[in-house]
C-alpha positions as CSV (number, residue, x, y, z in Angstrom):
1,M,-0.1,0.1,0.0
2,D,1.6,3.4,-1.0
3,K,0.6,6.2,1.0
4,K,1.6,9.7,-0.5
5,G,1.1,12.1,2.6
6,Q,3.9,10.8,4.8
7,E,6.8,12.5,3.3
8,H,5.2,15.3,3.8
9,Q,5.4,15.8,7.7
10,F,9.3,15.3,7.1
11,F,9.1,18.4,4.7
12,F,7.1,20.7,6.8
13,A,9.6,20.3,9.5
14,F,12.2,21.1,7.2
15,E,10.5,23.8,5.9
16,A,9.9,25.0,9.6
17,V,13.6,24.9,10.6
18,L,14.7,26.5,7.6
19,G,12.1,29.8,8.2
20,I,13.1,29.7,11.8
21,L,17.2,30.0,10.8
22,V,15.8,32.6,7.7
23,A,14.2,34.7,10.5
24,G,17.0,34.5,13.3
25,I,19.7,35.9,10.4
26,L,17.2,38.6,9.4
27,I,16.7,40.1,12.9
28,S,20.2,39.6,13.9
29,V,21.2,41.9,10.8
30,S,18.6,44.3,11.9
31,A,19.6,44.6,15.3
32,N,23.4,44.7,14.5
33,F,23.3,46.8,11.8
34,D,27.2,47.7,12.0
35,S,28.0,44.0,10.7
36,L,27.3,44.8,7.4
37,S,28.1,48.8,7.1
38,N,31.0,50.7,7.2
39,V,28.9,54.0,7.8
40,N,29.6,54.2,11.6
41,K,33.1,53.1,11.1
42,I,33.7,55.8,9.1
43,Y,31.6,58.9,11.4
44,A,33.4,57.1,14.4
45,Q,36.8,57.4,12.6
46,E,35.9,61.7,11.5
47,D,34.6,62.3,14.7
48,L,37.2,61.1,16.6
49,K,39.9,63.2,14.1
50,V,37.8,66.4,14.8
51,L,38.0,65.6,18.4
52,V,41.9,64.7,18.7
53,E,42.8,67.9,16.9
54,T,40.7,70.1,19.2
55,L,42.0,68.3,22.0
56,Q,45.4,69.0,20.6
57,A,44.6,72.9,20.0
58,S,43.1,73.1,23.4
59,P,45.1,74.5,26.9
60,G,45.2,73.1,30.4
61,N,44.4,69.3,31.4
62,I,41.5,68.0,29.3
63,H,40.0,64.1,30.1
64,Y,37.4,62.9,27.7
65,D,35.3,59.9,27.8
66,Y,34.0,58.8,24.5
67,Q,31.5,55.8,23.8
68,L,32.3,53.5,21.4
69,K,30.9,49.9,20.5
70,T,33.3,46.8,21.4
71,L,33.3,46.5,17.5
72,Y,36.0,49.4,16.9
73,D,39.1,49.7,18.0
74,V,40.9,52.8,17.9
75,N,44.6,54.0,16.9
76,I,46.0,57.7,17.6
77,E,49.0,58.2,16.5
78,K,50.2,62.2,16.3
79,D,47.7,63.7,13.6
80,K,46.1,60.0,12.6
81,V,43.3,58.6,13.9
82,T,42.6,54.6,12.7
83,V,39.4,52.7,13.6
84,T,39.3,49.3,12.7
85,K,36.5,46.7,12.8
86,S,36.4,43.2,14.8
87,D,34.9,40.2,13.3
88,G,33.5,39.3,17.2
89,L,29.8,38.4,16.5
90,L,28.7,39.8,19.5
91,D,30.8,42.9,19.7
92,G,28.2,44.8,18.2
93,Y,25.8,44.4,21.3
94,T,28.7,46.2,24.1
95,Y,29.9,49.2,24.7
96,Y,33.1,50.8,25.8
97,N,34.3,54.1,27.1
98,L,37.3,55.0,25.2
99,S,39.2,57.8,27.2
100,L,41.5,60.6,26.0
101,T,43.5,63.0,28.5
102,K,45.7,65.8,27.4
103,E,48.1,67.2,30.1
104,Q,48.9,70.8,29.9
105,G,51.5,72.0,27.4
106,S,51.5,68.8,25.4
107,E,50.3,68.4,22.6
108,Q,50.6,63.9,23.2
109,I,47.0,62.7,23.5
110,T,46.7,58.9,25.4
111,E,43.8,56.9,25.0
112,E,42.6,53.7,27.4
113,K,40.2,51.8,26.7
114,H,37.2,51.2,29.8
115,V,35.2,48.2,29.3
């Protein structure tokens, strides 16, 4: 006896698992847009460049905390600011404070990462 409806249950379960997987990927991408786009990386790099120039031109002791996603790593040399993006899966969901410090009479800016 050949029953034609028995294979249908297997395909339904496969479609349900595939649908949940696709929905999970779409929700993850929409919640962490920085994992696909470089817009925020470029914005942070330009913003930090202007901030560093402002700190160097300012008199006195200055301490400034800049909140940034842990997805980005910042390196500041003299007049050059580079922002690199890591490949961590959950790094786009957490933040850290980048502390920029300048001493009076110096143009050297030190950065510290506080999680």
